[in-house]
VOBA-483560 format. One line per 5 residues: number of its first residue (from 1); their letters; for each residue x negated, y, z negated of C-alpha. Coordinates in pm, 1 decimal. Each point is the difference from the previous one (the first is absolute). Layout:
<atoms>
NUM) A) X,Y,Z  ...
</atoms>
This chain:
<atoms>
1) XXXXX) 8959.3,-7281.7,16918.5  -119.1,317.0,-160.4  -379.4,-18.5,9.4  -102.9,166.2,-325.8  -363.9,-78.1,-67.6
6) XXXXX) -174.1,167.1,-286.1  -363.1,-70.1,-69.4  -294.5,176.9,-165.0  -49.1,324.8,190.3  -381.7,-48.0,-19.6
11) XXXXX) 50.0,-280.3,260.4  55.9,262.5,265.2  -369.7,100.2,-31.4  -113.1,-347.0,111.6  -61.0,8.5,379.7
16) XXXXX) -133.2,-320.2,154.3  -246.9,53.1,278.5  216.0,-215.5,232.4  360.0,83.9,94.9  103.0,-358.4,73.5
21) XXXXX) -50.2,-342.4,-141.3  56.5,-357.0,122.5  116.4,-288.5,-212.1  -125.7,-348.2,60.0  232.2,-240.1,-173.1
26) XXXXX) -146.7,-344.8,-91.2  305.6,-150.4,-182.1  -7.6,-296.3,251.6  -366.0,-78.1,-66.6  -116.0,143.1,-330.9
31) XXXXX) 338.7,-41.9,-142.4  -13.9,-386.4,53.5  -316.8,-4.8,-215.8  231.8,54.9,-301.0  26.7,-326.3,-187.3
36) XXXXX) 317.0,-168.6,93.0  87.0,220.7,298.2  61.6,-176.4,322.9  169.9,149.5,301.3  136.4,-211.8,279.4
41) XXXXX) 20.4,108.7,356.4  346.9,151.1,-30.6  -98.8,175.3,-325.8  -284.8,164.3,168.4  211.7,106.3,291.6
46) XXXXX) 268.7,158.7,-223.9  -265.6,190.3,-197.3  -180.8,112.6,316.3  321.4,131.9,147.9  77.4,216.6,-300.0
51) XXXXX) -359.4,118.2,-29.6  15.3,125.3,363.2  330.0,158.1,-57.3  -151.5,183.4,-301.5  -269.0,130.0,226.7
56) XXXXX) -301.4,-182.1,-115.0  -292.1,73.8,245.5  -166.5,-347.1,-22.0  128.5,-326.5,-123.9  -266.2,-258.5,-96.2
61) XXXXX) 218.3,-297.2,97.9  -218.3,-290.5,-128.5  -325.5,-201.0,40.3  67.5,-209.5,312.4  -323.3,-197.5,-28.3
66) XXXXX) 90.6,-135.6,-347.0  262.4,-254.8,137.5  223.8,-79.7,292.2  291.3,101.4,-215.8  -138.1,343.1,-53.5
71) XXXXX) -96.9,36.6,364.3  353.5,-82.2,93.3  136.1,257.9,-236.6  -219.6,274.6,145.5  77.6,-97.8,358.4
76) XXXXX) 364.2,2.8,-78.1  -4.2,346.3,-137.3  -183.6,125.4,306.7  236.3,-190.7,228.3  317.7,127.2,-179.2
81) XXXXX) -109.3,354.0,-87.8  -268.8,75.9,262.9  -373.8,43.4,-53.1  -5.6,373.4,-87.9  -99.6,67.7,-357.4
86) XXXXX) -52.0,-366.1,-67.7  -352.4,-105.3,-124.9  -151.7,-334.4,-92.1  -254.6,-71.7,-269.8  -336.2,-151.3,86.4
91) XXXXX) -333.4,-50.8,-155.4  -303.7,110.1,191.3  14.0,-333.8,190.3  61.8,-35.4,369.8  257.8,-279.6,-32.0
96) XXXXX) 199.4,208.4,-255.7  11.0,293.3,247.0  91.7,-242.9,285.4  306.3,-117.7,-198.9  121.0,361.6,-39.4
101) XXXXX) -53.9,46.1,378.4  205.5,-312.3,68.7  287.2,136.2,-209.3  14.7,317.0,213.1  -50.1,250.9,-281.0
106) XXXXX) -83.6,356.3,74.7  -285.3,0.6,-245.1  -206.4,-183.0,-246.6  -87.5,61.1,-365.6  -360.0,-127.0,-11.9
111) XXXXX) -131.4,-75.9,-352.5  -372.9,-21.6,-57.9  -147.2,89.1,-348.8  -329.7,204.7,0.3  -66.5,19.6,-362.4
116) XXXXX) -322.7,-148.8,-113.9  195.6,-222.6,-246.8  186.8,-157.2,283.0  -305.3,-13.9,236.3  -203.3,-178.2,-264.0
121) XXXXX) 240.2,-227.9,-166.1  283.4,-71.5,255.7  -132.6,63.5,354.0  -361.5,-68.5,-75.7  -127.1,222.2,287.0
126) XXXXX) -223.3,295.7,21.9  112.9,351.6,75.4  -140.1,-19.2,348.7  182.9,-319.8,66.5  314.9,166.6,-125.9
131) XXXXX) -37.8,286.9,244.2  -65.4,-239.9,291.4  315.5,-204.7,-68.3  208.6,316.9,-49.5  -103.0,144.9,325.1
136) XXXXX) 53.4,-327.0,186.0  344.9,-62.2,-134.7  124.6,359.5,30.0  -116.5,15.2,356.8  170.8,-329.6,70.8
141) XXXXX) 335.9,118.4,-143.6  -30.9,331.8,195.7  -73.9,-179.2,330.9  340.6,-164.0,-48.3  177.4,321.8,-45.4
146) XXXXX) 74.1,-23.3,-366.9  23.7,301.7,-227.9  -228.8,-65.3,-290.5  24.0,77.9,-366.2  -341.2,-95.3,-136.6
151) XXXXX) 56.2,-84.6,-368.5  -312.8,10.2,-209.0  106.3,-236.2,-279.9  -147.6,102.0,-348.9  -110.7,328.1,167.2
156) XXXXX) 19.4,197.9,-325.5  -274.8,-218.9,-151.4  -237.1,58.2,297.1  -280.3,236.0,-7.9  96.6,312.1,175.6
161) XXXXX) -270.6,46.6,268.3  39.2,-370.6,88.8  384.4,30.9,26.8  -38.2,316.4,214.6  -242.9,-199.9,233.7
166) XXXXX) 258.4,-275.1,26.8  283.9,241.0,80.6  -212.0,198.2,255.0  -99.9,-322.6,165.8  349.1,-148.6,45.2
171) XXXXX) 140.0,337.8,89.3  -247.2,21.5,283.9  73.5,-358.9,101.0  373.3,86.1,42.8  178.2,-27.5,-339.0
176) XXXXX) 296.9,248.8,-10.2  29.8,17.4,-377.0  -247.1,-61.5,-274.9  173.9,-138.8,-313.1  -137.5,37.7,-349.7
181) XXXXX) 123.4,-299.8,-191.7  -4.8,48.8,-369.3  38.9,-372.7,-42.7  -34.4,-11.2,-381.0  166.7,336.5,-53.6
186) XXXXX) -314.8,102.8,-176.9  -37.4,367.4,105.2  159.6,314.5,-161.0  200.8,256.0,185.7  -271.5,263.0,-30.2
191) XXXXX) -264.9,-241.9,123.5  232.5,-97.0,292.2  34.3,361.0,94.3  -382.0,46.9,-3.6  -43.4,-313.7,215.0
196) XXXXX) 256.0,102.7,266.6  -132.1,353.2,11.6  -360.9,-116.6,57.9  107.8,-236.6,273.5  192.7,269.7,176.0
201) XXXXX) -284.0,241.7,-24.5  -230.2,-270.8,140.2  219.5,-35.0,309.0  209.4,-307.9,-64.2  296.5,102.4,204.8
206) XXXXX) 296.8,-210.1,-114.9  9.4,-147.2,-353.1  257.9,-232.5,-162.6  3.3,-108.1,-365.3  131.5,-326.6,-128.5
211) XXXXX) 18.0,38.7,-392.6  51.6,-277.4,-246.2  167.5,54.0,-333.3  -221.8,-188.4,-251.2  -43.6,311.0,-209.7
216) XXXXX) 343.5,150.6,76.4  -157.3,259.1,237.3  101.8,-124.9,343.7  258.5,269.3,69.9  -219.5,273.1,-153.4
221) XXXXX) -299.8,-103.9,197.9  206.9,-11.6,323.1  129.1,359.3,-54.6  -343.3,121.9,-88.1  -128.4,-146.8,314.7
226) XXXXX) 268.1,175.4,198.0  -68.5,330.2,-171.1  -363.8,-36.1,90.0  52.5,-72.0,366.7  94.1,-367.0,42.2
231) XXXXX) 217.9,-59.5,312.6  181.3,-320.6,-107.4  94.9,-193.4,-308.3  60.5,-372.7,-21.8  298.5,-104.4,-211.1
236) XXXXX) 238.8,-285.9,-69.7  360.8,8.3,-106.5  37.4,-17.5,-381.5  -380.0,4.6,-8.8  -11.7,-377.0,24.0
241) XXXXX) -329.7,-162.1,76.0  -311.2,-165.7,-146.4  -36.6,20.4,-384.1  147.5,336.0,-102.7  103.6,81.9,349.9
246) XXXXX) -51.8,317.6,196.5  155.7,339.9,58.9  371.8,-30.8,50.5  150.8,97.8,335.6  311.1,156.2,-160.0
251) XXXXX) -199.7,205.8,-251.6  -245.8,136.2,259.5  291.6,100.0,225.0  179.3,175.3,-284.1  -317.8,185.3,-108.0
256) XXXXX) -86.3,103.6,353.3  351.7,134.5,46.6  34.1,187.2,-333.4  -349.4,128.3,-61.6  -132.1,55.3,349.7
261) XXXXX) 300.8,59.0,214.1  -55.2,-308.3,237.9  338.6,-76.8,147.9  -91.6,-254.8,265.6  141.0,-309.6,-196.8
266) XXXXX) 360.4,-92.8,-61.1  -16.6,42.8,-372.1  365.5,-77.2,-57.6  -59.2,-369.0,105.1  -255.9,-64.6,-269.8
271) XXXXX) 228.3,-168.9,-238.2  141.9,-215.7,274.0  -352.7,-102.9,101.3  -104.3,-76.5,-352.7  311.9,-211.2,-66.6
276) XXXXX) -63.6,-201.3,312.6  -357.9,-70.6,-99.0  95.0,-74.3,-349.9  268.9,-249.4,112.3  -224.0,-173.5,256.0
281) XXXXX) -307.0,-13.7,-222.9  174.1,-87.9,-327.7  -202.1,281.7,-151.0  222.8,208.0,-228.0  -159.5,328.9,-93.2
286) XXXXX) -22.4,112.1,-362.4  307.5,222.5,-95.9  -226.5,305.3,-42.2  -152.9,-44.5,346.7  -22.5,347.0,160.3
291) XXXXX) 243.0,77.8,279.8  205.8,-318.7,4.4  -14.7,-155.0,-358.5  335.8,-61.7,-161.7  -51.8,259.8,-263.3
296) XXXXX) -143.2,280.0,212.8  328.2,192.4,40.3  161.6,-122.0,-326.1  51.1,264.1,-259.1  41.5,-143.2,-359.0
301) XXXXX) -112.8,264.8,-255.4  285.1,230.0,-109.4  -220.7,313.4,53.2  -97.8,-117.2,346.6  361.7,-89.8,85.4
306) XXXXX) 124.9,340.4,-106.3  -263.0,172.2,203.8  42.9,-198.5,317.0  373.5,26.6,-14.4  -25.5,377.5,-24.2
311) XXXXX) -254.6,18.1,288.2  -182.7,-296.9,141.9  -314.3,189.4,50.5  -42.1,18.8,-378.2  -113.1,-359.6,-10.9
316) XXXXX) -45.0,-99.1,361.9  -265.9,156.5,215.2  150.1,-157.3,312.3  346.4,-141.1,64.6  52.4,-377.4,-3.2
321) XXXXX) 167.3,18.6,334.2  -325.9,114.3,158.6  -135.3,-360.4,-15.1  332.9,-175.5,31.1  56.1,-26.7,-377.4
326) XXXXX) 276.6,86.4,-241.1  24.0,186.0,-327.8  146.9,-189.0,-288.4  99.3,102.3,-359.7  -51.6,-283.1,-247.0
331) XXXXX) 179.5,1.2,-324.7  -155.3,-132.1,-324.4  -172.0,91.6,-335.2  -158.7,326.3,120.0  290.7,127.7,223.4
336) XXXXX) 192.0,312.4,-90.1  351.7,129.1,36.1  -74.9,160.1,329.2  -92.8,-330.2,159.6  303.1,-184.0,-148.0
341) XXXXX) 232.1,278.2,125.3  -158.3,-18.1,347.5  43.4,-375.5,3.9  370.3,25.9,-113.8  68.5,258.3,268.4
346) XXXXX) -161.0,-224.6,258.2  245.3,-271.9,-108.0  290.7,240.2,21.1  45.1,31.6,-384.8  35.3,332.0,-163.1
351) XXXXX) 0.0,27.2,-390.7  -18.0,281.6,-254.2  -323.2,87.0,-182.0  91.4,-186.0,-316.7  71.7,-319.5,196.2
356) XXXXX) -314.8,49.3,194.9  -209.1,16.8,-321.9  154.7,-331.4,-124.7  -64.4,-176.2,337.1  -362.0,129.9,0.3
361) XXXXX) -55.1,-134.4,-359.0  134.9,-336.0,93.8  -220.9,-22.5,309.2  -299.1,76.7,-225.5  105.1,-255.5,-257.3
366) XXXXX) 38.5,-281.2,248.1  -321.8,77.6,176.2  -196.7,1.8,-340.6  149.5,-328.6,-109.1  -91.8,-188.3,311.0
371) XXXXX) -310.4,191.4,82.8  88.6,81.1,359.4  171.0,250.2,222.1  358.9,-36.0,111.0  112.5,-72.5,364.3
376) XXXXX) 287.7,171.8,170.1  202.9,-318.1,-24.6  -70.6,-31.4,-368.3  93.9,356.9,-61.0  335.9,-56.9,176.8
381) XXXXX) 56.2,-298.4,-225.6  -83.9,205.7,-323.1  249.4,268.2,110.9  264.5,-266.7,40.1  -58.8,-195.5,-317.9
386) XXXXX) -104.5,279.8,-242.2  208.3,284.1,116.5  280.2,-151.0,221.1  -109.3,192.1,299.7  61.7,-178.3,324.7
391) XXXX) -219.7,82.3,300.7  115.2,-58.4,350.5  -280.3,-178.5,185.4  -86.6,81.7,354.0
</atoms>
């Protein structure tokens, strides 16, 4: 594959303060919070295998305290794939952490919301009580050898000095990573950058972000966090998750590769990974979904088709093969002669310019009348019926 990547040259001036990043994929936990998505044990195992192959740094394998079925799934993943890079989800409750320990996970994702909204209306505890419980549960998890990602749920709605106190407290107690969970996706990229920069300046050593997409800002907020010093990003394949979902694993990996030169993940397996998750979840992404949507590498407009046929970089900033995809020229109402000629040559058919114009007009006519594009199979049938041209298939 010729790796031709052409992006805005101004991007070269963006220099994140960290040279590396970790991805914490939560498809197997957050992804199951998508309405209608249920993974069985074998589904989870298959997805985890590919995630590890891609190079994901941490896999949030599930919430073992939620049910025996879930505990069995997490345990099976650890048994079959080993404990390294496998984390279990837990609330700041001892029995939750005990279930993660029983499963043999390398680490725990510990969720405990510090925002006053949650303290007052959900947890109904004081800030002091919150800190006492946080210290107790972090120290308990650490005493059992677990790596700890401390997830401050609803962190972006917490008052800054209080959030800083929480993070410093759990960091001192043994938490390895402090996670900012933008649980309602209610922060802007600029504000996220300010928040990360302040926390880094105030000596929070390792920061992860978990960005929801309620306002369509999950990816932008994740990249802003990275550019401002965040050490890790939480993602899920296809962005599946609660409500509008979270930052998509495949989009984050592509952007890290293209815009920041991070080459640690097997980017060529992204299409395979997404197809697997789509198949097992029953979640079919919208055709215009970045990276793996059905239309992402389809060229339909005559102007675009002519340009991409002359040189792909004209209308592709990166080659489809980079992510395991494939370019496709689709014929229809807005297609031009260049595209029809390319399709004919692809089928082993060569015609003169006059015949090419007639075939092009017929393609446009049929597409307009039925209000849709024309598949390759339909084009072959048009050639046979309308022009007596037989195409050898295969």
